[in-house]
N, C-alpha and C positions, 0 to 999 in steps of 0.2 A: 689175208683172206680167211674167212671163217669156214667152219666144216661144211655148211650148206653149199657154199660156192665151190669148195673142193669136190664134193660129191657131184656137183653139176658138171664139173670137168671130167671126172673119172667115169661117170655113168651117162655121159652125153649121148652115146648111141642108144642106150636103153630109153632115155627120155624121149629122143626123137621117134623111136619105134612106138612108144606109148601114145604120143601125140598123133602119129599116123593112124594108129588103131582107133583113136577117138574120131578122126575124120571119116573112117570107114563105117562107123556105127551109125544106125539111124538115131534121130533125135530122141526117140522114146527109150532107146537102149542105153543112152549115156547116163552113168550114175549122177545123182543129183549134185554131189560135191565136186564133180569134175566138169560140170557145165560151164562155169566161168573160164576153165582152161580151153574147152572146146570152142567157145566163142572167140577166143584169141586167134584162131586159125594158125597161120605160120608165123605170127608175130613173136617177138622175144618175150619169154615169160619172166616176170619178176621172181626174186628168190622165194617169197612166201608161196607162190603158186607151184614152183618147182618142188618145194618141200611137200606140198599137198599131193602132187602127182606121185612122188616117191612113196608116200604113206599109202596111197591107194594101191600101188603095185604090191607093196608088202602085205596089205590087209585083204585085198580082194583077189582071190586065186583065179576067178573067171576073167577079170580084167587083165591079170598078169599073163594069162594064156593068150589073150588077144594081142597083147603087146609083143609076146614071143613070136606069134605067127607073123606079125608085121616085121619083126627083127629078122626072122629067117628068110623073108622074101628079099632082103637086101643083098647085093652082090658082095659087099665087103662087110665082114662081121668082126666085132671086137670081142676077144675071148672073155674079158672081164665082164662086159655088159651081158654076153651070152650066159655066162655062169650065174650072174645075178638074176636073169629072167627065168632060167631053167631051174634055179635053186640046186645047182650041182653041189656035191659034197665039198665042204670047205670054201663055199662061195664068199662067205662073210670075211674069211681071212684074206682072200684075194682082193676084195674091195678095200678092206682096211689097209692092206699093204700098198695098194695103188694110191689110196688117199695119203698115206704116210710119205710115199715117194713124191707125190705131187707137192705136199707141204714142204718136204726137204728140198726139192728143186726150187720151189719158190723162196724158201729161206736162204738157200745158197745164192740165188740170183739177187735177192734183196741185200744180202751181206756184201756181195761183190759191188753192188751199186753204192751202198753206203761207204764202203772203203774208198771207191773212186771219189765220192763226194767229199769224204774226209781229207783225202790227199789234195783235192782242189782247194778246200778251205785252208789247209796248211800253207799251200803256195800263196794264196791270196793274203793270208795273215802275214807271211814274211814280207810280201810286197807292201802291205799296208804299214807294217812297222817301219820299213825304209822310208816310205812317204811321210809317216808321222814324224820321224826324226828331222826330215827336211823342213816340214811345216813348222815344227817347234823352233828350229833355228831361225827361220824367217820371222816367226811371231816374236821371238826374243829381240831380234834386231828392230822390228817395227815398234815394239814396246819401248825400247831404249830411245828410239827416235821420237816417239810420241811424248815420252816423259820430258825429254829435252825441250821439245816444242812447247809443252804445257808450262814448264818452269820459266820459259822465256816470256810467255804471255801472262803468267799468273800475277806478276806485280801490278800491271795496269788494272787487271780485273779485280784484284783485292781493293785497290783504291776506289774503283767504281762502285764496288759493293758497299764500302764504308760510306760513300756519299749517298748511295741509295737508302741505306739504313737511316741516315740523318734526315733525308727527305721524308721517309716513312714516318719517323717520329714526329716531325713537324706537322705532317698531314693528319696524324692521329690526334695531335693536340688541337688542331684547327677543327677537326670533326667533332671533338668533344665540346668545343666552344659553340659550334653551330647547333649541336644537339641541345645544349642548354638554352640557347637563344630560341630554338624551335619550340621547346617546352614552354618557355616564357610566352612566346607568341601564341601558342595554343591556349594557355591559361587566359591571356588577354582576349583572345577571340571568344572563348567560352563566356567570359565575363561580359563582353560586348553583346553576345547573343542573349545572355540573361537579361541585361538591361533593356535591349531592344524588345525582347519578349514582354518584359514588364510594361514598357511604354506602349507596346501594341495592345496589350490587354487593357491598360488604362484608357487608351483612345477608343477601343471598342466599347468599353463600359460607358464612356462619356457620350459617344454617339447614340448608344442605346438609351441612355437617360434622356438626351435631348429629343430623340424620336418619341419616347414615351410621353414626355411633356407636350410635344406637339400634338400627339394623338389625343391626349386628355383635353388639350385646349380646343381641338376641333370637335370633340364630343361634348364639350361644355361641362366637363367634370373637374377641371383643374381650377385652382384659385386664380384670381385675377393677377396679372403680371403688373407690378407697379410701374407707373410712367416715369417717376422721378429716378434719375440715374443712380443716385446714392441708395434709394430704397430698392431699386432693381438689383444692385450689386449685393446688398444684404440678403435679398430674397434668393438670389442664385447661390450665395454662400450657404444659406440654410438648406437649399435643395441638395447641394453637393455633399454637405455633412450627413444628410439623412439618406442619400441614395445607396451608399455601400451596405449599411445594415439592412435596408429595405430589400436589396437584391439578394443578400445572403439569406434573409428570412423567406423570400419568395422563390428562391432558386432551387431549393431542395425539399419540396413538399412531398408528402407521402400519398399513397393511393387513397387514404381516408380523407383528403382535403375536400372541403365543400366547394360547390360551384360547378361541378360537372355531374350531371345525373347518371351518365354512362360513359364508359371508356370506348364504346363503339361496337358495331355489329360484327366485326371480324374476329373479335376475341371470344373464344368459347367460354361458357359459364364455368366458374370455379377456378379459373386461371388468373392470378394476380397480374396487373399490368406492369409491375415493377420486378417481375421474376424472369429468369432466362427461359422458362417454359412458354412465356408469351411469344418469344421469338421463334421457338420451335413450332408453335401453333400456326404461324404465318405461312408455313410451307403448304398448308392445306388450301390456301386461297389462291385463285388464279387471277392474273391481270391486275394486281394491286400496285400502287405506287408508294414506296416507303420513303418518306422525307425525314432526314436526320438533322437535328440541330448540332452542327459540327463542333463549335467551341464548347457547347454544353457537354457533348459526349467526351471530348478531350479532358474536360475537367473531371468527369466521372472516372476516367481511366487513370490520369496522373495530373493532378493540379499543378505540380511543379514545372511541367514542360508543356502545358496546354497551349501556350501562345507561340511556340516555336514552329518554324516551317518543317523541321525534321519530324516532329510529332505528327503534324498534319499529313505529311507524305506517308508515314508509317501507317497511320489510321486508314488512309485510302487503300493501301495495299491489303490491309487486314480485312476491309469490307468486301474484298473479292470473295471471301468465304460466304458472306451473306448473300451475294448475288447468286452463287452456285446453289445455296440452300433454297432460295425462293423460286428458282426455275424460270418461269415465263414472266415473273413480276420484275419491276425495275426498282433500282435503289438510287436515290439522289441525296447528296449531302450539301448543306448550305453553311458558308462561313461569312463572317463579317470581313470586309476588305479594308486593309490599312492604307491602300493606295488612293490618291485623290480621284483618279478616274475609274476606280474599281478594277476588276479583272474579268476576262472573258471566261465563259463557261467552257468546260472540257469534259472528256470521257476517258477514264483510265483504261489500261489494257484489259482489266477484268470486267469492264462494263459499268463501273460506278460513275454516275453523272456528278460532276463537281461544279457547284455554283458559288459565286461570290456576290454579296449584296452590292448594288450600285451605290454611288456616293450619296444619293438622296434618301436611301433606305438603310435599314439594318436587317440582319439575318432574320429576326423575328417576323418582320413584315413580309419578307420573301417566302418564308415557310407558310405563313397564313395564306398568301396568294396562291401558292401551289396546292394547298389543301382545298381552297375554294375551287380551283380548276378541276381537281380530281373528285371532289365530293366524297361520297361514301366508299370509294375505292382507295382513298388515301389513308395511310398509316403514318402518323406524326410521332416521332420519338424525341422527347425533350424532358428535362427536369424542370423547366420553367412553367409554372402553373398558368401564367397568363397566356403563353403560347398554346398550351394544351386547350385552355378554355376557348380561345378565339378559333382554333382549328376545329374543335368539337362542334361549334355552332354551324359549320359547313358540312357536318356529317362525317368527319374524319374519325377514325379509331386512333386513340391516343395512348402511347406507352411511355414509360419512364426511361431515361437514358441509362440508368443503372441496370435495367434489364438487358440492354444490348451490351453494356460493358461486361456484365457477368457472362453473357453468352459468348463473347469474344475471348 
């Protein structure tokens, strides 16, 4: 117990008298620092408030006199508390002596209690030691029995462990063989995909060439097709030989190509149609329809993978960013289909409309049809000059695939 608590015990009657004096005072007469104590009423005071009350008795002679009056009205009086309140000669020695006796009594009581607890601990320790010896004996016996049982069963377990290790080694060898076979199968699959992609691209170009020849024949601009089978075969050989360089020459034209007077009304002046800034400028237009030449854009991004389904799916996902960029406008991408019956149109999770040209058409024709339907609200993105020229005749704004490739 600290000194404040000991003083509280020794000067308890004086403290009670001081609290009674506070209750007898009017609210205006209660000293400011004692008002928290007065509000407590008869409730128990915490040690800090007791210390504050004792300081007020020591420092305030008027309040001490009030406390003395309340003390003297009591039937039983404590001599130490009375000497403390009256400030009798040698009162401090009386209080200190009483506090010392209180501390000594408490120390004696605590010492006695600790001695009893120590004795109890000694008795428990002796009992625990006896129990520990018994437990140790029982544990030693159990350990000997367990070791004997383990030794009895260890032989079969060791044999089983050896067999398991052999099985594990065989399984690891088989896993290595399967891993090598899987790598070879993966290489074969990639090679098959590459060949399939090459064949798909060749088929697409062949269909495109045939459609181009049909269109030229319908427009009356193509040369006459020979009627003789041998001459017709020679004519087709010549067309096939000339189609690849023709496509290469016409597939990557620049904004300076002749044939289109304007790239369209939706592109602000000063912005090149083959720059990423042209894609940024589309965000300012509302309600437009952006039509993209799918294989053309794949070629601008990565010619080595342009004909694979994986590249097409990745591109459709990437175009979700363009959908978000355009806001209320729509984005449609058109591919040539390698299937005999074509493929159905669909819409991706991001809102990209995916179209495949039917068997009787190529993607170029579908793009031109869509531009005709939308008129001057259409934006056609392709590196194919002929596609741009045909779309521009219907009022479409035309941009280069390289612009979108750079933007992506």
